C-alpha positions in Angstrom: 16.6 49.2 -17.5 18.6 51.3 -20.4 20.7 50.2 -22.9 24.6 51.5 -23.5 23.3 52.7 -26.8 19.8 53.6 -27.3 16.4 53.8 -25.3 14.7 51.7 -22.7 14.2 48.0 -23.2 12.0 45.9 -21.7 13.7 42.5 -20.3 12.1 39.3 -20.4 11.3 37.3 -17.3 11.7 33.3 -17.2 8.0 33.3 -17.7 7.2 36.4 -20.5 8.1 40.2 -20.6 8.1 42.3 -17.6 4.7 44.0 -16.7 4.2 47.0 -14.3 3.4 44.7 -11.8 6.2 43.0 -12.0 8.4 46.4 -11.8 9.3 47.8 -8.0 8.4 51.0 -7.1 10.8 53.1 -8.8 10.2 51.2 -11.9 13.6 50.3 -13.1 13.9 47.2 -12.1 12.0 44.1 -12.0 10.4 43.0 -8.0 11.8 40.5 -5.9 9.7 37.1 -6.7 7.4 36.4 -3.9 7.7 33.1 -2.2 4.4 31.6 -2.1 4.1 30.1 0.9 4.0 25.9 1.0 0.3 24.5 1.5 -1.3 22.4 4.5 -1.4 19.4 1.9 2.5 19.8 0.5 4.3 20.4 4.1 2.0 16.9 4.7 2.9 15.1 1.7 6.2 15.4 2.7 6.0 14.5 5.8 4.4 11.1 4.7 7.0 11.1 1.9 10.3 11.3 4.6 8.9 8.4 6.4 8.9 6.0 2.8 5.0 5.8 2.8 2.6 7.7 0.8 0.4 10.7 1.8 -3.2 9.9 3.1 -5.4 10.4 -0.1 -8.5 12.6 0.9 -10.2 12.4 -3.1 -12.3 10.0 -4.4 -14.9 7.8 -3.1 -12.3 6.1 -1.0 -15.1 5.2 2.0 -17.2 3.7 -0.5 -14.8 2.0 -2.3 -13.5 0.3 1.3 -16.9 -1.0 1.9 -17.2 -2.1 -1.0 -14.1 -3.9 -1.0 -15.0 -5.7 2.5 -18.4 -6.8 1.2 -17.4 -8.8 -1.4 -14.4 -9.9 0.2 -16.7 -11.3 3.1 -19.0 -12.8 0.4 -16.0 -15.1 -0.9 -14.8 -16.1 2.5 -18.2 -17.3 3.1 -19.0 -19.3 -0.2 -16.0 -21.0 0.1 -12.4 -21.2 -0.1 -12.4 -21.9 -4.2 -14.3 -18.5 -4.6 -12.1 -16.9 -2.1 -8.9 -18.1 -3.7 -10.4 -16.5 -7.3 -11.5 -13.2 -5.9 -8.0 -13.0 -4.6 -5.7 -14.0 -7.5 -7.5 -11.4 -9.2 -7.2 -8.8 -7.0 -3.6 -9.7 -5.9 -2.6 -9.5 -9.7 -4.2 -6.4 -10.3 -2.1 -4.8 -7.4 0.9 -6.7 -8.7 0.5 -4.9 -12.0 -0.5 -1.6 -10.2 2.8 -1.4 -7.7 5.4 -1.9 -11.3 3.6 0.7 -12.6 4.8 3.5 -10.2 8.3 3.2 -11.0 10.0 5.6 -13.8 10.2 3.9 -17.1 14.0 3.5 -17.7 13.3 0.9 -14.4 9.9 -0.2 -14.8 9.3 -3.9 -14.0 7.3 -5.9 -16.7 3.8 -5.2 -14.9 2.0 -8.7 -16.7 5.1 -10.6 -15.4 4.4 -9.1 -11.6 0.5 -10.1 -12.3 1.4 -13.5 -13.3 3.7 -14.0 -10.6 0.7 -13.2 -8.2 -1.4 -15.0 -9.4 0.1 -18.1 -9.8 1.3 -18.1 -6.1 -2.4 -17.3 -4.9 -3.7 -20.7 -7.0 -1.0 -22.3 -5.9 -2.5 -22.7 -2.7 -4.9 -25.0 -4.1 -2.1 -27.7 -4.7 -0.7 -27.9 -1.1 0.1 -25.8 2.0 3.4 -25.5 1.4 3.0 -25.0 -2.4 3.3 -21.2 -2.3 6.5 -21.3 -0.3 7.9 -23.4 -3.3 6.4 -21.2 -5.6 7.8 -18.5 -4.3 11.3 -19.9 -3.6 11.1 -20.5 -7.3 9.9 -17.1 -8.9 12.9 -15.8 -6.7 15.2 -17.8 -8.0 14.6 -17.5 -11.4 14.3 -14.0 -11.0 17.5 -13.8 -10.0 19.0 -15.4 -12.3 17.4 -13.5 -15.0 19.1 -10.2 -13.8 22.9 -12.1 -13.9 21.7 -11.8 -17.9 22.6 -8.2 -19.1 20.3 -8.0 -21.3 17.5 -9.0 -18.7 18.8 -7.1 -16.1 17.4 -3.6 -17.4 13.6 -4.7 -17.1 14.4 -5.3 -12.7 13.4 -9.1 -13.0 14.3 -9.4 -9.3 12.3 -6.2 -8.9 9.7 -7.8 -10.8 9.9 -11.4 -8.6 9.7 -9.6 -5.2 6.2 -7.8 -5.7 4.8 -10.9 -7.3 5.9 -13.2 -4.1 5.2 -10.2 -1.4 2.0 -9.4 -3.0 0.5 -12.6 -4.1 1.6 -14.4 -0.8 -0.8 -12.0 0.9 -3.2 -13.8 -1.0 -2.0 -16.9 -0.9 -2.2 -16.9 2.8 -5.5 -16.0 3.0 -6.7 -18.4 1.1 -4.8 -20.9 3.2 -6.6 -19.3 6.3 -9.9 -20.3 4.8 -8.8 -23.9 4.8 -9.3 -23.8 8.7 -12.6 -22.0 9.1 -14.2 -18.5 7.7 -13.9 -17.6 11.0 -10.5 -17.6 11.2 -10.5 -15.3 7.4 -13.3 -13.2 8.4 -11.7 -12.0 12.0 -7.7 -10.9 10.2 -9.8 -9.0 7.7 -11.9 -7.2 10.1 -7.9 -6.2 12.5 -7.0 -4.9 9.2 -10.1 -3.2 8.1 -10.1 -1.9 11.7 -6.8 -0.9 10.9 -7.4 1.1 7.6 -10.1 3.2 8.8 -9.1 4.4 11.8 -6.0 5.3 9.8 -7.4 6.9 7.1 -10.3 8.7 9.3 -8.1 10.3 11.5 -4.9 10.4 9.3 -6.9 12.4 6.6 -6.8 15.7 8.6 -4.0 15.3 10.9 -1.0 17.4 11.1 1.6 14.9 11.9 2.0 11.5 9.8 2.2 9.9 13.2 -1.7 10.5 14.3 -3.4 8.1 11.5 -1.3 4.7 12.7 -1.9 5.8 16.4 -5.6 6.1 15.6 -5.2 2.4 13.2 -3.8 0.4 16.0 -6.4 1.9 17.9 -9.1 0.7 16.3 -7.5 -2.9 16.1 -7.8 -2.7 20.1 -11.5 -2.0 19.9 -11.9 -5.1 17.4 -9.4 -7.4 20.1 -11.8 -6.3 22.8 -14.5 -7.3 21.4 -13.4 -10.2 19.6 -11.5 -11.7 23.8 -15.5 -10.7 25.1 -16.7 -13.4 22.1 -14.8 -16.2 22.8 -14.3 -15.8 26.4 -16.7 -18.8 27.1 -15.9 -20.7 24.6 -12.1 -20.5 24.6 -10.6 -18.7 27.4 -7.0 -17.2 27.6 -4.3 -14.7 26.4 -5.2 -15.9 22.1 -7.3 -13.0 21.4 -4.9 -10.5 22.7 -2.1 -12.1 21.2 -3.9 -11.9 17.8 -4.9 -8.1 18.5 -0.9 -7.3 19.5 0.3 -9.0 16.0 -1.8 -7.1 14.2 -1.5 -3.6 15.7 2.8 -4.5 15.0 2.0 -6.0 11.3 -0.4 -3.9 9.9 1.7 -0.5 9.7 4.6 -2.7 8.9 2.8 -4.0 6.0 2.0 -0.3 5.0 5.4 0.5 5.4 7.0 -2.6 3.3 3.8 -1.8 0.5 5.9 1.5 -0.1 9.0 0.1 -0.6 7.1 -1.6 -3.9 6.4 1.1 -5.0 8.6 3.2 -7.6 6.9 6.9 -6.0 5.0 6.1 -3.1 2.8 9.2 -3.3 1.7 8.0 -6.9 -1.7 6.4 -6.8 -2.0 2.8 -6.3 -5.3 1.9 -5.0 -5.7 -1.6 -5.1 -1.7 -1.8 -3.2 -2.9 0.2 -0.5 -6.0 -2.2 -0.1 -3.7 -5.0 0.6 -1.0 -2.9 2.5 -2.1 -3.8 5.8 -2.4 -7.5 5.2 1.2 -8.1 3.1 3.1 -8.7 6.9 0.0 -9.9 8.6 -2.1 -12.3 6.6 1.2 -14.6 6.3 1.5 -14.4 10.1 -2.0 -15.1 10.8 -2.1 -18.0 8.3 0.2 -20.1 10.9 -1.0 -18.4 14.3 -4.5 -17.9 14.0 -6.0 -21.1 13.4 -4.0 -22.1 16.9 -6.1 -19.2 18.5 -9.2 -19.9 16.8 -9.5 -22.8 15.5 
């Protein structure tokens, strides 16, 4: 434009000087900025965020990692309770630390303390069936007391304890269920794996956030049908359908709980997401599963 006292000058834009491409057709003033349309990926991310859940991550070797997780877990289940306890103690410790790192620095729970708490939760099973409940109470009591101390409250001790108890409790329940039989835990992993696979395969290309969970529940129904057919002769009754219904309700609910443990649900937290469908399902399964499949 032309200044009041001199020749035409170039007014810089927020990102640099105005070029010929930035000017309007008459060359006198900048052309209005064009609003770029949101991509489908960003729209999908916003839909998942409104539900407090993470968007389906279509990047990376997700299927290979899922198969590897299932294979190692199945081998640990068949090898015995001790091997399963060691494996899940490590997985839960990593998941707890990973959940803490998704929080902003000023509110971030200490990852090391959360990992130690999860490790204690899982390994406490070997001291007795009721020990994990006692360990959970102790961890939350200490965390609650620490939150009352001003110098410690900035480290979010109650959140740290909650992350450790919820994630560690999932692993502890699976190890406790292995006390009864390998079959109980194998069916649990099959139910959770079916939900995860269905939710991922359909949700990765879905336009609506509900399509993935619905596909996951449908996959659980298929596993339930196979389980009912397998146990119909030795243990007839509605038991397998009760377990399938339990998985259909608690597996998707567990993913929501996992999102609440993350400071940013859209942030990468692969180990947490590997356990999320088991967070609520595993403790309930440890109580009900042996009664039906025992």
